Residue, then its C-alpha position, 0 to 999 in steps of 0.5 A: m870922280n867923286d868929291v874926295q878925288l876931285f879935292i885931292s886932285g885939285a890940291v895936287a894940281f895947285k901944289i904943282a903950280a906953286k912948285a912951278f913958280l918956285n922953280a921958274d927961271r926968274a930971268d924970264v920974269g924980270g928977276c922977280f919972284f911972284w911970292n903972292a902967286y906962289y903962296y896963293n897956290i900953296c893956300l889953294s892946295f891946303e884948302l882943297s886937301l883939308k876939304c878932301f879929308l872932310a869930304h872923306s869924313g862925310f861932310d857935304p861940300n855945301t856945308m863946307k862951303h858955308k861953314i868953312g869957306h876959304d878959312l884955312m884955320k876953320g878947315l884945319d880945326a875941322t879936320i883935326d876934330n874929325g880925326f886928322k893927324p897933321h904930320s908936323e906941328d909946323i902946319k898950324p903956325l903956317i896956316e895961322i900966318l897964311g890963312p888971313p891974307y888968303r881968306s881976305h883975298e889979299l894974296r889974290y889982289l896984291k893988297n899986302q907986302p910979302l909974308i914973313l914966314p917961319h920957313s923958306e919957300e922951299q921948306t913951305l913947299e916940303l911941308l905942303t908935300k908932307h901934308l898932302e901925303a898925310v891926307v892921302s894916307q889917312i883917307g886910305f889912298d895909296k901914298s903914291y896917289a899924291t906923290l906921283k902926281m907931284 
């Protein structure tokens, strides 16, 4: 498996994990919604999907690690600079909100309060799904590569 395939496979796996948190029976977990784990998986999926596009565009994974790291805005900007066309204007504002607590590991270590986003959890998951479909389509993979695994 090459880097492009590894990145998109990881992106899809984290999207599936986010969906599992969203669909979990909250009665099984004391009635709680683990928003931090949900959004952390959403962010991991965005990060890997952006890196998938960049790897397909010829970026070296080590270059991505040092120049982009876990910065979702840098990743989004780099993909757009290299020809990526986001499917929705809602992606950038979402990344602007999710990016800082993801980059600083606040989502991982519960250092903040629940995020206030312009979309519901379900709408955010749908935006991510459409984003993944746009990535696989624009790198020349069959769209079903992302949707069948979701």
